[in-house]
Backbone as numpy.savetxt, mean C-alpha at the origin, in Angstrom:
# Nx Ny Nz CAx CAy CAz Cx Cy Cz
3.73 -6.00 -11.55 2.31 -6.04 -11.37 1.99 -6.65 -10.00
0.87 -6.31 -9.46 0.48 -6.78 -8.14 -0.02 -8.21 -8.22
0.37 -9.01 -7.23 -0.07 -10.39 -7.15 -1.43 -10.42 -6.45
-2.37 -11.12 -7.03 -3.70 -11.22 -6.43 -3.66 -12.21 -5.28
-4.21 -11.83 -4.16 -4.27 -12.68 -2.99 -5.73 -13.01 -2.72
-6.01 -14.26 -2.39 -7.38 -14.67 -2.22 -7.88 -14.37 -0.81
-7.11 -14.71 0.21 -7.54 -14.47 1.58 -6.38 -13.92 2.40
-6.72 -13.36 3.55 -5.68 -12.89 4.46 -4.84 -14.06 4.94
-5.45 -15.21 5.12 -4.72 -16.40 5.54 -3.67 -16.80 4.50
-4.06 -16.76 3.23 -3.10 -17.07 2.16 -2.00 -16.02 2.10
-2.37 -14.77 2.32 -1.37 -13.70 2.32 -0.40 -13.89 3.48
-0.92 -14.30 4.64 -0.08 -14.53 5.82 0.90 -15.67 5.54
0.41 -16.74 4.91 1.28 -17.86 4.54 2.35 -17.40 3.56
1.97 -16.57 2.60 2.93 -16.05 1.63 4.00 -15.21 2.35
3.59 -14.42 3.33 4.54 -13.61 4.10 5.53 -14.50 4.84
5.04 -15.54 5.49 5.92 -16.46 6.21 6.91 -17.13 5.25
6.39 -17.59 4.11 7.25 -18.24 3.11 8.32 -17.27 2.61
7.93 -16.02 2.38 8.86 -15.01 1.89 9.97 -14.75 2.92
9.59 -14.66 4.20 10.58 -14.46 5.25 11.59 -15.61 5.27
11.09 -16.83 5.22 11.97 -18.01 5.23 12.89 -17.99 4.02
12.33 -17.69 2.84 13.11 -17.64 1.60 14.24 -16.61 1.70
13.99 -15.51 2.39 14.99 -14.45 2.56 15.94 -14.72 3.73
15.73 -15.85 4.42 16.60 -16.19 5.55 16.28 -15.39 6.80
15.03 -14.91 6.89 14.61 -14.12 8.05 13.70 -14.95 8.94
13.73 -14.65 10.22 12.90 -15.38 11.18 11.45 -14.91 11.11
10.54 -15.84 11.32 9.12 -15.54 11.44 8.90 -15.27 12.93
8.76 -13.99 13.29 8.62 -13.62 14.70 7.21 -13.15 15.00
6.87 -13.16 16.27 5.55 -12.66 16.69 5.39 -11.18 16.31
6.47 -10.41 16.42 6.40 -8.99 16.08 6.11 -8.80 14.59
6.78 -9.54 13.74 6.53 -9.42 12.30 5.10 -9.85 11.96
4.62 -10.87 12.62 3.24 -11.32 12.37 2.23 -10.30 12.88
2.54 -9.64 13.99 1.65 -8.58 14.49 1.62 -7.42 13.51
2.75 -7.09 12.91 2.81 -6.02 11.91 2.00 -6.42 10.69
2.15 -7.67 10.25 1.35 -8.16 9.13 -0.13 -8.04 9.45
-0.53 -8.56 10.62 -1.95 -8.55 11.00 -2.48 -7.12 11.07
-1.70 -6.22 11.64 -2.13 -4.82 11.75 -2.30 -4.20 10.37
-1.40 -4.49 9.46 -1.50 -3.95 8.10 -2.75 -4.46 7.40
-3.03 -5.75 7.54 -4.16 -6.34 6.84 -5.51 -6.03 7.49
-5.48 -5.41 8.65 -6.73 -4.95 9.27 -7.11 -3.54 8.81
-6.20 -2.86 8.13 -6.44 -1.47 7.71 -7.24 -1.43 6.41
-8.27 -0.63 6.41 -9.10 -0.46 5.21 -8.61 0.70 4.35
-7.84 1.60 4.93 -7.35 2.78 4.23 -5.83 2.75 4.15
-5.26 3.69 3.44 -3.80 3.85 3.41 -3.32 4.21 4.80
-2.09 3.83 5.11 -1.54 4.11 6.43 -0.05 4.43 6.33
0.45 5.13 7.32 1.88 5.45 7.40 2.55 4.42 8.30
3.88 4.46 8.33 4.63 3.56 9.20 4.28 3.81 10.67
4.13 5.06 11.03 3.80 5.39 12.42 2.40 4.92 12.79
1.46 5.03 11.88 0.12 4.53 12.14 0.14 3.01 12.27
0.93 2.35 11.42 1.06 0.90 11.50 1.68 0.49 12.84
2.66 1.24 13.29 3.29 0.96 14.58 2.24 0.96 15.70
1.40 1.97 15.72 0.36 2.06 16.76 -0.60 0.87 16.68
-1.02 0.51 15.47 -1.94 -0.62 15.30 -1.27 -1.95 15.68
0.00 -2.10 15.30 0.73 -3.34 15.62 0.94 -3.46 17.13
1.22 -2.35 17.79 1.41 -2.38 19.25 0.12 -2.71 19.98
-1.02 -2.41 19.37 -2.30 -2.79 19.97 -2.46 -4.31 19.95
-1.81 -4.96 18.99 -1.85 -6.42 18.89 -0.76 -7.05 19.75
0.44 -6.47 19.71 1.59 -6.98 20.46 2.41 -5.78 20.92
2.36 -5.48 22.20 3.03 -4.26 22.69 4.55 -4.32 22.64
5.12 -5.46 22.25 6.58 -5.55 22.13 7.09 -5.13 20.75
6.18 -4.80 19.83 6.60 -4.39 18.48 7.37 -3.07 18.57
8.55 -3.06 17.97 9.38 -1.85 18.01 9.24 -1.06 16.72
9.54 0.21 16.81 9.54 1.10 15.64 10.51 0.56 14.59
11.69 0.13 15.04 12.71 -0.38 14.11 12.19 -1.60 13.35
11.47 -2.48 14.04 10.95 -3.68 13.37 9.91 -3.30 12.33
9.08 -2.31 12.63 8.10 -1.85 11.64 8.82 -1.32 10.40
9.82 -0.45 10.61 10.53 0.14 9.48 11.35 -0.88 8.70
11.78 -1.96 9.35 12.50 -3.03 8.63 11.53 -3.97 7.93
10.32 -4.12 8.46 9.36 -5.06 7.89 8.60 -4.48 6.70
8.38 -3.17 6.69 7.63 -2.57 5.57 8.29 -2.86 4.21
9.60 -2.68 4.04 10.19 -3.02 2.74 10.06 -4.50 2.38
10.11 -5.36 3.39 9.96 -6.80 3.13 8.55 -7.08 2.60
7.55 -6.46 3.23 6.17 -6.68 2.78 5.93 -6.07 1.41
6.61 -4.98 1.12 6.49 -4.34 -0.20 7.15 -5.21 -1.27
8.38 -5.69 -0.99 9.09 -6.55 -1.94 8.31 -7.82 -2.25
7.58 -8.33 -1.26 6.83 -9.57 -1.46 5.47 -9.33 -2.11
5.17 -8.08 -2.46 3.92 -7.68 -3.12 2.71 -7.81 -2.21
2.93 -7.86 -0.90 1.82 -7.89 0.04 1.31 -6.48 0.32
2.20 -5.51 0.22 1.85 -4.10 0.41 2.27 -3.33 -0.82
1.57 -2.24 -1.06 1.96 -1.28 -2.08 2.39 0.00 -1.36
3.48 0.58 -1.81 3.97 1.83 -1.24 3.48 2.98 -2.12
2.98 4.02 -1.47 2.45 5.18 -2.19 3.19 6.42 -1.68
3.79 7.14 -2.60 4.49 8.37 -2.26 3.71 9.52 -2.88
3.18 10.41 -2.04 2.41 11.53 -2.57 3.25 12.81 -2.59
4.57 12.65 -2.42 5.48 13.78 -2.57 5.51 14.73 -1.39
5.17 14.26 -0.21 5.18 15.13 0.96 6.15 14.63 2.03
7.07 13.77 1.63 8.09 13.30 2.55 7.72 12.09 3.38
6.47 11.71 3.40 6.03 10.55 4.17 5.38 9.56 3.22
5.75 8.30 3.35 5.19 7.28 2.48 3.96 6.66 3.13
3.05 6.26 2.28 1.83 5.60 2.72 1.86 4.18 2.16
1.11 3.30 2.80 1.06 1.89 2.40 -0.38 1.43 2.35
-0.60 0.42 1.54 -1.92 -0.20 1.47 -1.71 -1.66 1.10
-2.52 -2.52 1.65 -2.38 -3.94 1.33 -2.79 -4.19 -0.11
-2.12 -5.14 -0.72 -2.50 -5.57 -2.06 -3.74 -6.43 -1.91
-4.61 -6.36 -2.88 -5.84 -7.14 -2.78 -6.18 -7.77 -4.12
-7.22 -8.55 -4.10 -7.68 -9.24 -5.31 -7.99 -8.23 -6.40
-8.58 -7.10 -6.04 -9.06 -6.13 -7.02 -8.04 -5.04 -7.35
-6.78 -5.26 -7.02 -5.80 -4.20 -7.21 -4.97 -4.37 -8.47
-5.54 -4.97 -9.49 -4.77 -5.21 -10.70 -4.24 -3.90 -11.27
-5.09 -2.93 -11.50 -4.68 -1.63 -12.02 -5.52 -0.56 -11.33
-4.87 0.32 -10.60 -5.59 1.39 -9.91 -4.93 2.73 -10.19
-5.75 3.74 -10.19 -5.27 5.12 -10.25 -5.46 5.70 -8.86
-4.50 6.47 -8.43 -4.59 7.11 -7.12 -4.93 8.58 -7.32
-5.89 9.04 -6.54 -6.25 10.45 -6.54 -5.97 10.96 -5.12
-5.08 11.95 -5.03 -4.68 12.49 -3.73 -5.37 13.83 -3.54
-6.16 13.94 -2.46 -6.80 15.21 -2.13 -5.77 16.10 -1.46
-5.46 17.22 -2.07 -4.47 18.15 -1.53 -4.98 18.90 -0.32
-6.29 18.85 -0.08 -6.87 19.56 1.06 -6.86 18.72 2.34
-7.05 17.40 2.20 -7.07 16.55 3.40 -6.01 15.46 3.37
-5.23 15.37 2.28 -4.17 14.38 2.12 -4.66 12.94 2.12
-5.93 12.71 1.86 -6.42 11.35 1.72 -6.08 10.83 0.33
-5.89 9.55 0.25 -5.58 8.89 -1.00 -6.77 8.00 -1.37
-7.30 8.24 -2.54 -8.41 7.44 -3.04 -7.88 6.58 -4.18
-8.38 5.38 -4.30 -7.97 4.51 -5.41 -9.21 4.11 -6.19
-9.08 4.23 -7.50 -10.17 3.82 -8.37 -9.63 2.84 -9.41
-10.48 1.96 -9.83 -10.09 0.98 -10.84 -9.73 1.70 -12.14
-8.63 1.30 -12.74 -8.18 1.90 -13.99 -7.69 0.80 -14.93
-8.61 -0.01 -15.46 -8.21 -1.15 -16.28 -7.49 -0.76 -17.56
-7.63 0.48 -18.00 -6.95 0.93 -19.21 -5.44 0.99 -19.02
-4.97 1.05 -17.78 -3.54 1.23 -17.54 -2.70 0.07 -18.06
-3.20 -1.15 -17.95 -2.44 -2.30 -18.44 -2.24 -2.18 -19.95
-3.32 -1.86 -20.66 -3.23 -1.68 -22.11 -2.28 -0.54 -22.44
-2.43 0.58 -21.78 -1.59 1.75 -22.06 -0.11 1.45 -21.80
0.17 0.85 -20.64 1.56 0.54 -20.31 2.19 -0.41 -21.31
1.45 -1.42 -21.72 1.96 -2.38 -22.70 2.17 -1.72 -24.05
1.23 -0.87 -24.45 1.31 -0.22 -25.76 2.52 0.71 -25.85
2.68 1.60 -24.88 3.79 2.55 -24.97 5.13 1.86 -24.76
5.19 0.83 -23.92 6.45 0.12 -23.69 6.88 -0.66 -24.93
5.91 -1.35 -25.56 6.25 -2.17 -26.71 6.77 -1.32 -27.88
6.30 -0.08 -27.98 6.80 0.81 -29.04 8.29 1.09 -28.87
8.78 0.95 -27.65 10.19 1.17 -27.36 10.97 -0.13 -27.21
10.29 -1.26 -27.45 10.93 -2.56 -27.31 11.14 -2.95 -25.86
10.26 -2.49 -24.98 10.38 -2.75 -23.55 9.16 -3.53 -23.05
9.31 -4.18 -21.90 8.21 -4.88 -21.25 7.93 -4.19 -19.92
6.70 -3.74 -19.70 6.40 -3.04 -18.45 6.51 -3.96 -17.23
7.03 -3.42 -16.16 7.15 -4.15 -14.91 6.15 -3.61 -13.90
6.03 -2.30 -13.85 5.05 -1.67 -12.96 4.69 -0.31 -13.53
3.62 0.23 -13.04 3.20 1.56 -13.47 2.24 2.11 -12.45
2.07 3.42 -12.46 1.09 4.02 -11.57 0.61 5.32 -12.19
-0.59 5.65 -11.83 -1.19 6.90 -12.24 -1.62 7.58 -10.96
-1.10 8.78 -10.74 -1.45 9.51 -9.53 -1.88 10.92 -9.92
-3.06 11.27 -9.46 -3.63 12.58 -9.75 -3.73 13.34 -8.44
-3.26 14.57 -8.44 -3.42 15.45 -7.28 -4.61 16.36 -7.57
-5.50 16.51 -6.58 -6.72 17.26 -6.83 -7.12 18.05 -5.58
-7.92 19.07 -5.79 -8.50 19.83 -4.69 -9.95 19.40 -4.51
-10.42 19.45 -3.28 -11.77 19.08 -2.93 -12.71 20.25 -3.26
-13.69 20.00 -4.10 -14.65 21.05 -4.47 -15.43 21.55 -3.26
-15.84 20.64 -2.39 -16.59 21.03 -1.19 -15.74 21.92 -0.29
-14.45 21.60 -0.17 -13.56 22.41 0.66 -13.45 23.83 0.10
-13.33 23.92 -1.20 -13.21 25.24 -1.85 -14.48 26.07 -1.66
-15.64 25.41 -1.61 -16.90 26.13 -1.47 -17.25 26.45 -0.02
-16.97 25.50 0.88 -17.42 25.67 2.26 -16.29 25.85 3.27
-15.06 25.57 2.85 -13.92 25.64 3.78 -13.77 24.41 4.63
-14.54 23.38 4.32 -14.51 22.14 5.09 -14.53 20.95 4.14
-13.63 20.01 4.37 -13.57 18.81 3.53 -14.41 17.71 4.19
-15.45 17.22 3.54 -16.31 16.19 4.14 -15.58 14.86 4.31
-14.46 14.67 3.65 -13.73 13.40 3.72 -12.60 13.43 4.75
-12.32 14.59 5.32 -11.20 14.72 6.26 -11.43 13.82 7.47
-10.39 13.07 7.78 -10.47 12.14 8.93 -10.34 12.90 10.23
């Protein structure tokens, strides 16, 4: 389950603590990657994060971004989203991310998240019937944009 974070400052402290716990150095590049990730309001790819992190610190390397993303995911600071197209997307964990359903627009490839409080109940119910305890779960719906089908243009396309 996702850990609720109160502020970006607390999340940054958690990231530093996690790096130290793992025996990794707290570097300016890793902090720039963290800052760039937490400035994003939408889902982002590793390459998009690289561009944003380089705007903060131009010494950030592609390799450091790709090595830091799993660390941030393991520490529950980021959530990884795979929409089955070969590229992974990421989003910061937040206070309101207890249970979300993802809806992927197949026309513009945007990922929308909506609150899905029923998921915790559902996951617990089906797992307990098998004598298991849920660790994580996700609901992902692939959908077509009605406006795109009618007009040939998706109003949400970036």
